[in-house]
C-alpha positions as CSV (number, residue, x, y, z in Angstrom):
1,X,68.0,-2.8,-10.6
2,X,69.1,-2.6,-14.2
3,X,71.6,-5.1,-15.5
4,X,73.6,-4.3,-18.7
5,X,73.7,-7.1,-21.3
6,X,77.1,-7.7,-22.6
7,X,77.3,-6.8,-26.3
8,X,73.7,-5.9,-25.9
9,X,71.5,-5.3,-28.9
10,X,67.9,-5.6,-30.1
11,X,68.6,-9.3,-30.6
12,X,69.3,-9.8,-26.9
13,X,65.5,-9.6,-26.6
14,X,63.8,-13.0,-26.6
15,X,62.0,-13.7,-29.8
16,X,63.8,-11.1,-31.8
17,X,66.0,-11.9,-34.8
18,X,68.0,-9.6,-37.0
19,X,70.5,-9.4,-39.8
20,X,72.5,-6.8,-41.6
21,X,74.1,-7.4,-45.0
22,X,75.6,-5.6,-48.0
23,X,72.9,-5.5,-50.6
24,X,74.6,-3.2,-53.1
25,X,73.1,0.2,-52.4
26,X,76.5,1.2,-51.1
27,X,79.7,0.2,-52.9
28,X,81.1,-1.9,-50.1
29,X,79.5,-1.4,-46.7
30,X,76.5,-3.2,-45.2
31,X,73.4,-1.3,-46.2
32,X,70.3,-3.5,-45.5
33,X,68.9,-4.6,-42.2
34,X,65.9,-6.6,-41.1
35,X,64.5,-6.9,-37.6
36,X,62.0,-9.7,-37.0
37,X,59.8,-10.6,-34.1
38,X,58.8,-14.3,-34.1
39,X,55.3,-13.2,-32.9
40,X,53.3,-10.1,-33.6
41,X,54.5,-7.3,-31.3
42,X,52.6,-4.2,-30.0
43,X,54.1,-1.2,-31.8
44,X,54.8,2.4,-30.8
45,X,56.7,5.1,-32.6
46,X,57.7,8.7,-32.8
47,X,58.5,10.5,-36.1
48,X,60.2,13.6,-37.4
49,X,58.3,16.9,-37.3
50,X,60.1,18.1,-40.4
51,X,57.4,19.0,-42.9
52,X,59.4,17.2,-45.6
53,X,58.9,13.5,-44.7
54,X,60.5,10.6,-46.5
55,X,58.3,8.0,-48.2
56,X,59.2,5.1,-45.8
57,X,58.5,7.3,-42.8
58,X,55.0,8.2,-44.1
59,X,54.2,4.5,-44.5
60,X,55.5,3.5,-41.1
61,X,53.9,6.4,-39.3
62,X,50.5,5.4,-40.8
63,X,51.0,1.8,-39.8
64,X,52.1,2.5,-36.3
65,X,49.1,4.8,-35.7
66,X,46.6,2.5,-37.4
67,X,47.6,-1.1,-36.6
68,X,47.9,-2.7,-33.1
69,X,51.0,-4.7,-33.9
70,X,54.0,-5.0,-36.2
71,X,56.3,-7.9,-36.8
72,X,59.2,-6.7,-38.9
73,X,61.3,-3.6,-39.7
74,X,63.0,-3.3,-43.0
75,X,65.8,-0.7,-43.1
76,X,68.2,0.5,-45.7
77,X,71.1,3.0,-45.6
78,X,72.7,4.7,-48.6
79,X,69.4,6.1,-49.9
80,X,66.9,8.2,-47.9
81,X,64.0,7.7,-50.4
82,X,63.0,11.2,-49.5
83,X,61.6,13.9,-51.8
84,X,60.7,11.1,-54.2
85,X,56.9,11.7,-54.3
86,X,54.3,9.1,-55.0
87,X,56.9,6.9,-56.7
88,X,58.9,6.8,-53.6
89,X,56.0,5.4,-51.6
90,X,55.3,2.8,-54.3
91,X,58.9,1.8,-54.2
92,X,58.9,1.4,-50.5
93,X,55.6,-0.6,-50.6
94,X,57.1,-2.9,-53.2
95,X,60.0,-3.8,-50.9
96,X,57.7,-4.3,-47.8
97,X,55.4,-6.6,-49.9
98,X,58.3,-8.7,-50.9
99,X,59.7,-8.8,-47.4
100,X,56.3,-9.8,-46.0
101,X,56.0,-12.6,-48.5
102,X,59.4,-14.1,-47.6
103,X,58.6,-13.8,-43.8
104,X,55.1,-15.2,-44.3
105,X,53.4,-12.3,-42.5
106,X,50.9,-9.6,-43.6
107,X,52.4,-6.6,-45.5
108,X,50.9,-4.2,-42.9
109,X,53.1,-6.0,-40.3
110,X,56.3,-4.7,-42.0
111,X,57.5,-1.2,-41.0
112,X,60.1,0.4,-43.3
113,X,62.8,3.0,-42.8
114,X,65.6,4.5,-45.0
115,X,68.6,6.8,-44.4
116,X,71.1,8.3,-46.7
117,X,71.2,10.8,-49.6
118,X,67.9,12.8,-50.2
119,X,66.4,13.0,-53.6
120,X,67.4,9.8,-55.3
121,X,64.9,7.0,-56.2
122,X,65.3,3.9,-54.2
123,X,67.0,1.1,-56.2
124,X,64.1,-1.3,-55.7
125,X,65.7,-4.3,-57.5
126,X,68.8,-4.0,-55.4
127,X,66.8,-3.9,-52.2
128,X,64.6,-6.9,-53.2
129,X,67.7,-8.9,-54.0
130,X,69.1,-7.9,-50.6
131,X,65.9,-9.0,-48.9
132,X,66.0,-12.4,-50.6
133,X,69.6,-12.8,-49.4
134,X,68.9,-11.5,-45.9
135,X,65.8,-13.3,-44.7
136,X,67.4,-16.8,-44.6
137,X,70.2,-15.3,-42.5
138,X,68.0,-13.9,-39.7
139,X,69.3,-15.0,-36.4
140,X,69.3,-14.3,-32.7
141,X,72.8,-12.8,-32.8
142,X,72.3,-10.5,-35.7
143,X,71.8,-7.2,-33.9
144,X,75.3,-5.9,-34.3
145,X,75.2,-6.7,-38.0
146,X,71.9,-4.8,-38.2
147,X,73.4,-1.9,-36.3
148,X,76.3,-1.7,-38.8
149,X,73.9,-1.9,-41.8
150,X,71.9,1.2,-40.8
151,X,75.0,3.4,-40.3
152,X,75.7,6.4,-42.6
153,X,78.5,8.7,-41.5
154,X,78.6,7.0,-38.0
155,X,82.0,5.8,-36.9
156,X,80.7,3.2,-34.4
157,X,77.9,0.7,-34.1
158,X,75.3,1.7,-31.5
159,X,73.7,-1.3,-29.8
160,X,72.5,-1.5,-26.2
161,X,70.4,-3.7,-24.0
162,X,69.4,-4.1,-20.3
163,X,67.6,-6.7,-18.3
164,X,65.2,-5.7,-15.5
165,X,63.7,-7.7,-12.7
166,X,60.1,-6.9,-12.2
167,X,57.5,-8.2,-9.7
168,X,56.5,-11.2,-11.9
169,X,59.7,-11.9,-13.8
170,X,62.6,-10.6,-15.8
171,X,62.2,-8.5,-19.0
172,X,64.7,-7.3,-21.5
173,X,64.9,-4.0,-23.5
174,X,67.3,-3.8,-26.4
175,X,67.9,-1.6,-29.3
176,X,70.1,-0.3,-32.1
177,X,70.3,3.3,-33.5
178,X,72.2,5.4,-35.9
179,X,73.0,9.1,-36.1
180,X,76.0,11.3,-36.5
181,X,75.0,14.3,-38.6
182,X,71.7,16.2,-39.4
183,X,70.9,15.8,-35.7
184,X,68.3,18.1,-34.1
185,X,64.8,17.7,-32.6
186,X,62.0,17.4,-33.0
187,X,62.4,14.5,-32.9
188,X,66.2,14.1,-32.9
189,X,67.5,13.3,-36.3
190,X,68.3,9.6,-36.2
191,X,66.9,6.1,-36.5
192,X,66.3,3.9,-33.4
193,X,64.7,0.5,-33.2
194,X,64.0,-0.9,-29.8
195,X,62.3,-4.1,-28.7
196,X,61.2,-5.6,-25.4
197,X,59.7,-8.9,-24.3
198,X,57.4,-7.2,-21.8
199,X,53.6,-7.4,-22.3
200,X,52.1,-4.0,-22.5
201,X,49.0,-2.3,-24.1
202,X,49.6,-0.1,-27.1
203,X,48.4,3.2,-25.6
204,X,50.6,2.7,-22.6
205,X,53.6,1.8,-24.7
206,X,53.1,4.8,-26.9
207,X,52.8,7.1,-23.9
208,X,56.0,5.7,-22.2
209,X,58.0,6.0,-25.5
210,X,56.9,9.5,-26.2
211,X,58.0,10.6,-22.7
212,X,61.3,8.9,-23.0
213,X,62.0,10.4,-26.4
214,X,61.2,13.8,-25.1
215,X,63.9,13.4,-22.4
216,X,66.5,11.7,-24.6
217,X,66.5,11.9,-28.4
218,X,64.8,15.3,-28.3
219,X,67.6,16.6,-26.1
220,X,70.4,15.8,-28.5
221,X,71.8,18.0,-31.2
222,X,74.9,17.9,-33.4
223,X,74.3,20.6,-36.0
224,X,70.7,22.0,-35.6
225,X,69.4,20.3,-38.8
226,X,66.3,18.2,-38.6
227,X,66.1,15.3,-41.0
228,X,63.4,13.9,-43.2
229,X,63.6,10.3,-42.1
230,X,63.9,10.3,-38.3
231,X,62.0,7.7,-36.3
232,X,62.0,5.7,-33.1
233,X,60.2,2.4,-33.2
234,X,59.5,0.3,-30.2
235,X,58.1,-3.3,-30.4
236,X,56.8,-5.2,-27.4
237,X,56.3,-8.9,-28.2
238,X,55.1,-10.0,-24.7
239,X,57.1,-13.3,-24.8
240,X,58.3,-12.9,-21.2
241,X,54.7,-13.0,-20.0
242,X,55.4,-10.1,-17.6
243,X,52.5,-7.7,-17.9
244,X,53.0,-4.1,-17.2
245,X,49.9,-2.2,-15.9
246,X,49.7,1.6,-16.1
247,X,50.6,3.2,-12.8
248,X,52.0,0.1,-11.2
249,X,55.5,-0.1,-9.6
250,X,56.6,-2.2,-12.7
251,X,55.3,0.6,-14.9
252,X,57.7,3.1,-13.4
253,X,60.6,0.7,-13.3
254,X,60.0,-0.2,-17.0
255,X,59.8,3.5,-17.9
256,X,63.0,4.3,-16.1
257,X,64.7,1.4,-17.8
258,X,63.5,2.5,-21.3
259,X,64.7,6.1,-20.4
260,X,68.1,4.7,-19.5
261,X,68.3,2.9,-22.9
262,X,67.1,5.9,-24.9
263,X,69.4,8.4,-23.1
264,X,72.3,6.0,-23.6
265,X,71.5,6.0,-27.3
266,X,71.1,9.8,-27.5
267,X,74.5,10.4,-25.8
268,X,76.1,7.9,-28.1
269,X,74.8,9.8,-31.1
270,X,76.1,13.1,-29.8
271,X,79.5,11.5,-29.0
272,X,79.7,10.1,-32.5
273,X,78.7,13.5,-34.1
274,X,80.3,14.1,-37.5
275,X,83.9,15.1,-36.9
276,X,83.4,15.3,-33.2
277,X,86.1,14.9,-30.6
278,X,84.1,15.4,-27.4
279,X,80.7,14.7,-25.9
280,X,79.3,17.9,-24.5
281,X,76.6,18.0,-21.8
282,X,74.8,21.3,-21.2
283,X,73.1,21.5,-17.8
284,X,70.9,24.5,-17.0
285,X,69.5,24.7,-13.4
286,X,67.4,26.9,-11.2
287,X,65.3,28.5,-13.9
288,X,61.9,30.1,-13.4
289,X,60.2,27.5,-15.6
290,X,61.1,24.3,-17.4
291,X,60.6,26.0,-20.7
292,X,63.2,28.6,-19.8
293,X,65.7,26.0,-18.7
294,X,65.1,24.0,-21.9
295,X,65.3,27.0,-24.2
296,X,68.7,28.0,-22.8
297,X,70.2,24.6,-22.8
298,X,69.1,24.1,-26.4
299,X,70.5,27.5,-27.5
300,X,73.8,26.7,-25.9
301,X,74.0,23.2,-27.3
302,X,73.2,24.5,-30.8
303,X,75.7,27.4,-30.8
304,X,78.5,27.0,-33.3
305,X,80.6,29.5,-31.4
306,X,80.2,27.5,-28.1
307,X,80.9,24.2,-29.9
308,X,84.0,25.5,-31.7
309,X,85.3,27.1,-28.4
310,X,85.0,23.7,-26.7
311,X,87.0,22.1,-29.6
312,X,89.7,24.8,-29.3
313,X,89.8,24.3,-25.5
314,X,88.9,28.0,-25.2
315,X,87.1,28.8,-21.9
316,X,85.0,31.5,-23.6
317,X,82.2,31.9,-21.0
318,X,81.0,34.9,-22.9
319,X,79.8,32.7,-25.8
320,X,77.8,30.6,-23.3
321,X,76.2,33.6,-21.7
322,X,75.4,35.1,-25.1
323,X,73.9,31.9,-26.3
324,X,71.7,31.8,-23.3
325,X,70.7,35.4,-23.9
326,X,69.6,34.8,-27.5
327,X,67.1,32.2,-26.4
328,X,63.5,32.9,-25.6
329,X,64.0,32.4,-21.9
330,X,63.5,34.9,-19.1
331,X,66.5,35.2,-16.7
332,X,68.7,37.8,-15.1
333,X,72.3,37.7,-16.4
334,X,73.5,39.3,-13.2
335,X,72.4,36.2,-11.2
336,X,74.1,33.6,-13.5
337,X,77.0,31.2,-12.5
338,X,78.7,29.4,-15.4
339,X,81.0,26.4,-14.7
340,X,83.1,24.0,-16.7
341,X,82.4,20.8,-14.9
342,X,82.6,21.8,-11.2
343,X,85.0,24.8,-12.0
344,X,83.2,28.2,-11.9
345,X,84.4,30.6,-14.5
346,X,81.7,33.3,-14.1
347,X,79.8,34.2,-11.0
348,X,76.8,36.5,-10.1
349,X,77.2,40.3,-10.5
350,X,79.3,39.7,-13.6
351,X,82.2,38.4,-11.5
352,X,84.9,36.8,-13.7
353,X,86.7,34.0,-11.9
354,X,88.4,32.2,-14.8
355,X,91.5,30.2,-14.1
356,X,92.8,29.5,-17.6
357,X,95.0,26.6,-16.6
358,X,92.3,24.8,-14.6
359,X,89.8,25.5,-17.3
360,X,92.0,23.9,-19.9
361,X,92.2,20.8,-17.8
362,X,88.4,20.6,-18.0
363,X,88.2,21.3,-21.7
364,X,90.9,18.7,-22.5
365,X,88.5,15.9,-21.3
366,X,86.7,13.6,-23.8
367,X,83.5,14.6,-22.0
368,X,82.9,18.2,-21.2
369,X,80.0,19.5,-19.0
370,X,78.8,23.1,-19.3
371,X,76.8,24.2,-16.3
372,X,74.6,27.3,-16.1
373,X,73.0,28.1,-12.8
374,X,70.3,30.8,-13.2
375,X,69.6,31.2,-9.5
376,X,66.1,32.2,-10.3
377,X,63.9,29.1,-9.7
378,X,63.8,25.3,-9.4
379,X,63.6,24.0,-12.9
380,X,66.3,22.4,-14.9
381,X,67.1,20.8,-18.3
382,X,70.0,18.8,-19.8
383,X,71.0,18.6,-23.5
384,X,73.7,16.6,-25.2
385,X,75.8,17.8,-28.1
386,X,79.4,17.6,-29.4
387,X,82.1,20.0,-30.4
388,X,82.5,21.4,-34.0
389,X,85.8,20.4,-35.7
390,X,87.2,20.7,-39.2
391,X,86.1,17.1,-39.7
392,X,82.4,18.2,-39.8
393,X,83.1,20.5,-42.7
394,X,85.1,17.8,-44.6
395,X,82.3,15.2,-44.2
396,X,79.4,17.4,-45.2
397,X,81.2,19.3,-48.0
398,X,81.5,16.0,-49.8
399,X,78.5,14.0,-48.5
400,X,77.1,13.1,-51.9
401,X,80.6,12.3,-53.4
């Protein structure tokens, strides 16, 4: 049974310290975070599929795939260090070298990540001064500060942890993430850093993480734009002594717990979408294939017309059906049922059963669920998104200023 950790974060995990400070990349807000494991931790990661990849992501991706372990993650906000060429990689490596020196660990044990405006060179001197200031402040309660330091247009800190009783003891999974705009798989555009004190082999950890990401971060969209810096990093330091073997009961329990954490993070990102007022769940059921269900759910979740209708509390089922139809999926529109929550508004044979007053009640909620039953198979898929408001335009029209 999962147990939520109060004010949970990555630093709820034994052996994990963190800190978030204002280094000066931004004018006032916290903008530099360090996450540190007291012992080397097995690493796993997933990374953006955007062909334009930021310098820090290129470095971290190589390290995760090449090295067995990592021990620290250096993150800055306010500057993406993307589209900066070879100089961008040299700048990122200079910061990891300095961070490794202060932490007294090898440089290839430091992963690096950035988020912010694309195309500007990283202010290396500012980052190095920030590292010098941050390392002495690393502590077991620093997760919330770190969660704040990685935010860009996010309105809330995103920090979560669970404890889980397994056959030979208790383990913890904790993490922080950021994401509000430029959100779209693959993988979902955000940063997430997760740690656990479970003991697990690298190939097993990587496999579990990839599966969880595919059913969480890769099912969330805010605006259909994939970023250059997206990554999910998972560190397992083994300090609990609880070993997880592939295929065991503990393996499945751990996988379910990690999925719970990643889905909680993904939904929090959708809920905090730029300018958003509602979390929107899109649930497609009874498709011929999983790919059909997933394509339809994705198309609906990405539709600006659907998202603006939800914001305006307009029960425009036609936009939902049209979004399904423009996907690559095979289905028969005459079999479809569309519901707002549990309220049907469109039934098979093109039967309109919309009650405007009851529909408005559903659309006034902070969390809206759009259900599409294809009545044509047994496969389903769920995506999470948010509504589109005037706030999204305001934020992104002036992002650099």
